[in-house]
C-alpha positions as CSV (number, residue, x, y, z in Angstrom):
1,M,0.0,0.0,0.0
2,K,2.9,2.4,0.8
3,A,4.3,1.8,-2.7
4,R,1.0,2.9,-4.3
5,K,1.1,6.1,-2.3
6,I,4.7,6.8,-3.4
7,L,3.8,6.1,-7.0
8,F,0.8,8.4,-6.7
9,Y,3.0,11.3,-5.5
10,I,5.7,10.6,-8.1
11,F,3.1,10.7,-11.0
12,L,1.3,13.6,-9.5
13,V,4.5,15.7,-9.4
14,L,5.3,14.6,-13.0
15,S,1.8,15.5,-14.1
16,I,1.9,18.9,-12.5
17,A,5.4,19.5,-13.9
18,T,4.3,18.5,-17.4
19,N,1.3,20.8,-17.3
20,V,3.3,23.7,-16.0
21,L,5.8,23.1,-18.8
22,I,2.9,23.2,-21.3
23,I,1.6,26.5,-19.9
24,V,5.1,28.0,-19.8
25,E,5.9,26.9,-23.3
26,S,2.6,28.4,-24.6
27,S,3.5,31.8,-23.2
28,I,6.9,32.0,-25.1
29,G,6.8,34.6,-27.8
30,G,6.6,33.7,-31.5
31,S,10.3,34.2,-32.3
32,G,11.5,32.4,-29.2
33,S,9.1,29.5,-29.8
34,A,10.1,29.3,-33.5
35,S,13.8,29.4,-32.6
36,Q,13.4,26.7,-29.9
37,S,11.4,24.5,-32.2
38,A,13.9,24.9,-35.0
39,S,16.9,24.1,-32.9
40,I,15.2,20.9,-31.5
41,S,14.0,19.8,-34.9
42,D,17.4,20.6,-36.5
43,W,19.1,18.4,-33.8
44,F,16.7,15.6,-34.7
45,I,17.4,16.1,-38.4
46,K,21.2,15.7,-37.7
47,I,20.5,12.4,-35.9
48,L,18.4,11.2,-38.9
49,E,21.2,12.2,-41.3
50,T,23.7,10.3,-39.2
51,I,21.8,7.1,-39.8
52,G,21.4,7.9,-43.5
53,I,18.0,9.5,-43.7
54,T,17.9,12.8,-45.6
55,I,15.1,15.4,-45.1
56,S,14.5,17.3,-48.4
57,D,11.8,19.8,-47.1
58,V,13.2,21.0,-43.8
59,E,10.4,23.6,-43.2
60,T,7.7,21.0,-43.6
61,F,9.6,18.6,-41.3
62,R,10.0,21.4,-38.7
63,Y,6.2,22.1,-38.8
64,V,5.2,18.4,-38.5
65,F,7.9,17.8,-35.8
66,R,6.6,20.8,-33.8
67,K,3.0,19.5,-34.0
68,L,4.1,15.9,-33.1
69,V,6.5,16.7,-30.3
70,G,5.3,20.1,-29.0
71,H,1.6,19.2,-29.1
72,F,0.8,15.5,-29.5
73,L,3.7,14.0,-27.4
74,L,3.9,16.6,-24.7
75,F,0.1,16.4,-24.1
76,G,0.5,12.6,-24.3
77,L,2.9,12.7,-21.4
78,S,0.5,14.9,-19.5
79,G,-2.3,12.3,-20.1
80,L,0.0,9.5,-19.1
81,F,1.2,11.0,-15.9
82,T,-2.2,12.4,-15.0
83,S,-4.0,9.1,-15.5
84,L,-1.3,7.2,-13.6
85,S,-1.5,9.6,-10.7
86,L,-5.3,9.1,-10.6
87,I,-4.9,5.3,-10.9
88,F,-2.5,5.2,-7.9
89,S,-4.8,7.5,-5.9
90,D,-6.5,4.9,-3.7
91,Y,-9.4,7.1,-2.8
92,L,-10.4,8.0,-6.3
93,M,-9.8,4.5,-7.8
94,N,-11.8,2.7,-5.0
95,K,-14.7,5.0,-5.1
96,F,-15.1,6.8,-8.5
97,K,-13.7,4.7,-11.4
98,W,-15.7,6.3,-14.3
99,K,-15.6,9.8,-12.6
100,N,-11.8,9.3,-12.4
101,M,-11.5,8.9,-16.1
102,L,-13.9,11.8,-16.8
103,F,-11.9,14.0,-14.4
104,C,-8.7,13.0,-16.2
105,L,-10.3,13.9,-19.5
106,G,-11.6,17.2,-18.1
107,L,-8.1,18.2,-17.0
108,G,-6.7,17.5,-20.5
109,V,-9.4,19.7,-22.1
110,I,-8.8,22.5,-19.6
111,V,-5.0,22.5,-20.2
112,A,-5.4,22.3,-24.0
113,V,-7.8,25.2,-24.1
114,I,-5.9,27.3,-21.7
115,S,-2.6,26.8,-23.5
116,E,-4.1,27.8,-26.8
117,L,-5.9,30.8,-25.3
118,I,-2.6,32.0,-23.9
119,Q,-1.0,31.7,-27.3
120,A,-3.8,33.8,-28.8
121,F,-2.6,36.7,-26.7
122,V,1.2,36.2,-27.0
123,P,2.9,38.2,-29.8
124,G,3.8,36.1,-32.8
125,R,1.7,33.1,-31.6
126,Y,-1.7,31.9,-32.6
127,G,-4.1,29.7,-30.7
128,T,-5.9,27.4,-33.0
129,F,-8.7,24.8,-32.7
130,T,-6.5,22.4,-34.8
131,D,-3.8,22.6,-32.1
132,V,-6.4,21.9,-29.4
133,F,-7.5,18.8,-31.3
134,I,-3.9,17.6,-31.7
135,D,-3.3,18.3,-28.0
136,L,-6.4,16.3,-27.0
137,A,-5.5,13.5,-29.4
138,G,-2.2,13.0,-27.6
139,Y,-3.7,13.4,-24.2
140,I,-6.6,11.1,-24.7
141,G,-4.5,8.6,-26.7
142,F,-1.9,8.2,-23.9
143,A,-4.4,8.4,-21.1
144,G,-6.7,5.9,-22.9
145,I,-4.0,3.4,-23.4
146,T,-2.9,3.8,-19.8
147,Y,-6.5,3.1,-18.5
148,L,-6.9,0.2,-20.9
149,I,-3.7,-1.4,-19.7
150,Y,-4.8,-0.8,-16.1
151,Y,-8.2,-2.4,-16.8
152,L,-6.6,-5.4,-18.5
153,I,-4.2,-5.9,-15.6
154,K,-7.1,-5.5,-13.1
155,R,-9.3,-8.0,-15.0
156,K,-6.5,-10.5,-15.3
157,S,-5.7,-10.4,-11.6
158,K,-9.4,-10.7,-10.8
159,K,-9.7,-13.8,-13.0
160,T,-6.6,-15.3,-11.4
161,N,-8.0,-14.7,-7.9
162,E,-11.3,-16.3,-8.9
163,A,-9.5,-19.4,-10.2
164,I,-7.7,-19.9,-6.9
């Protein structure tokens, strides 16, 4: 039981840190954000070139990379850590299983909308509905897979206990 409590706090801290990172990143100005995205994607391009993969259209690659990493995967991590913190929260998991998942989804929607609203007011940035959908796809995808794995493990352990 103590291990579950420790895991709860670890994933809660990771969830909060990821969501704070999302909000901080969304408040960076357009030129700073573009520079940051370009340097990270250029680093990745160098890795690809090292293994023999050449990117012909660097600007398109940077755009797709930014959407994949900056939106989908970052929100995916948020969904993963948030769902794991809620799974390891004994009180919520023992009492409110479906409400737990809805609460997790609600948090993802709130963070996605807030991050895009912030971008709408930052010079050189634009908050878009498309980005909200990409954010939510990552968040729901990772959280959904996490809950599915949890459900399958729980179901298997229940069947194993019934067989004994």
